[in-house]
N, C-alpha and C positions, 0 to 999 in steps of 0.2 A: 522455540519461538511461536508455537502455535498458541493462540490466545482464544479464550472461550468467547463465545458469541456475545455474551453480555458485556464483556469488556470492549468488544469491537464495536459494538452500538454505542458505548459511552464515548470511545475515541471519535466515532463518527460525528456525534453530536457536537463534540468539542471543535472538531475541524470545521463543521459547518458554521461555527461561530467565528471562524477566520483565524484560529490558532494553528496554521500549517504554513510550511514553506510554499511560497507561490500564492498564498491567499490574496495578497495584495493586487495581483493581476486577476484573480478571479472576482474579486469584490468590486474593483474599479473597472474592469473591462478592458484594461490597457495593457499592453506588452511592456515589459521592463525595457529601459532604454538601451542597456548593453547586454547583448546576448552573444553566445559564440555561433559564428556563422558557419554553416555547413556541418553542423553536429549531426552525425548519422549514426544509426543503430542497425546491426546487420540482423538477419533472420536468427542467427545464433544467439546474439544479445537479447533479443526479445523472448527467445525460448528459455534463456537463462533467468531473464525477469519474471517469466511465467512460473518458473520452479520456485523462485524465491517468494513469489505471491502464494503459491500453494503451500509453502511451509508456514507462512503467517496465517492464512485462513485455509485449513485443509478441507478436502472433501469428507463429509460425514453423512448424515441423513439428507443433507442438501449439498448441491455442487459447491466446490471451493473456488478460490480465486482464479484458478488457471482456466476454468470453464468460462470465465467471463472475459478471457483474453487480456488478463490484467497487464501483461507486458506491453501490449500496444497501447494501452491507456497511459502507462507510466512514461513511455517514450513521448507520446503527445503533450502530457503534462509538463515533462522536463523542457522540451523544445519550445513549447508555447508560452509557458507562464514563469519559468525559472529565469532569474538574472544570471549573467555570465559566471559570477562567483558560485552560485547555487549549482549551475550546470557542471562547473568544473569539480566541485566538491562531490557531486553525484557520480560522475565518470571516474574521478580518482577513487572514490569509495568502492565502486564495482571492481575496478582493477585490483585494488587491494583485497577485496573478498576472494577473487579468483585466485590470486597468488598465495594469500594467506591459508586458504582452505587446503590447497594442494600442499603446501609446506607443512601444515599441521596434521592433516589426515592421510597424506601419501597418495591421494587421488583426486581426479577432478571433481568439482561440485556436481556436475550433470551425471557422473557415475555413482555418486553416493546414494545411500538409501534416504528416506524421508527423515528417518529418525537421527541419523547423522547431520543432515542439513539443518534440522531444527535445533539439535544440541549446539551445533556451531553457531548459528545465529542468535540463540539464547545467550550464549557466552559473549558474543559481540555486543549484544544489547546491555549486558551488564557493564561492559567496558565503556560503553556510549554514555552511561550515567556518570562516569568519572570524567572530569573536565579535560584529562590529559588524552582521552580516547579520540584523537582527531579522526581518523579514517572510519572508527567505528560509528561516528554520528551518522553515516549513511543508512544505518539500520533504522533510525528514526524516520528518515525521509521515505524509505522503502515501506515501512510500517503505515505511515500516514497515506501514502499513495495507494497502497493495497486496500486499505480500509475505505477510503474515499471512492476508489474505483469500483470496489465490490459492492457497497451500499447504494450506489447511483447507478449500477447496472440493472438490466432487466431481471437478471437471475437473482441478484441481492434483494431487489425491491419486491419482487413478486413470490419468491420462494423462502427467503429468509425473514422478510418482514411482512407486515400486513399492507397490502396495496390496494387503495381504492382511487378509481379514475376521478380526476377533477374535471369539470365541476361535479359535484356530488350532493347528496343530501346533507345539510348542516345538522350535526347532532352535538349540542353543547355539552352533554354529560354522557360519558360512556363508562359503563361498569368495567373495572379491572379486576382480573383474577390473577394472582401470582402464577407465573409461568407463561402468561399470554405474551405473544410476540408484540414487538414495537411496531409503530406504524411508519411506513415509508413516507418520506418528505415529498 
């Protein structure tokens, strides 16, 4: 499931254009009309989401998704911006991952190595591209939320991307050298 930084940045740019679940609420500033009341996530659920996020954007020479408290971000986004059907699909998908991982790997997700988690999530992602992969579609939600949360966090914006405080000096033409970091939005 680990994606390279270039792919993550591309995904981030696409999401900022509005192509993600919950984008309607982000772009319009309105909550969906129908949401699940009392949707609660335990500290264990948040730790589980942190580990999924870390499998998607692992720690390398820069901190990974877990360092940004990605689980808390995912919970906030699901509770505040997802409609009831999306919230239900997300929670059903998480429950599916917990049960399916244990059934296929013989141990809990939280006890597995990063390599085992990544391999499992990559397999689920492949199934998600198949229209029949109903529960596997949660991987796309998790990936979108992880990339969005990571690159809009202080760590992602300042350590992974080039960050300049706004307002700043306007420079209409900036030289680009292959390998340069992208700019934080």
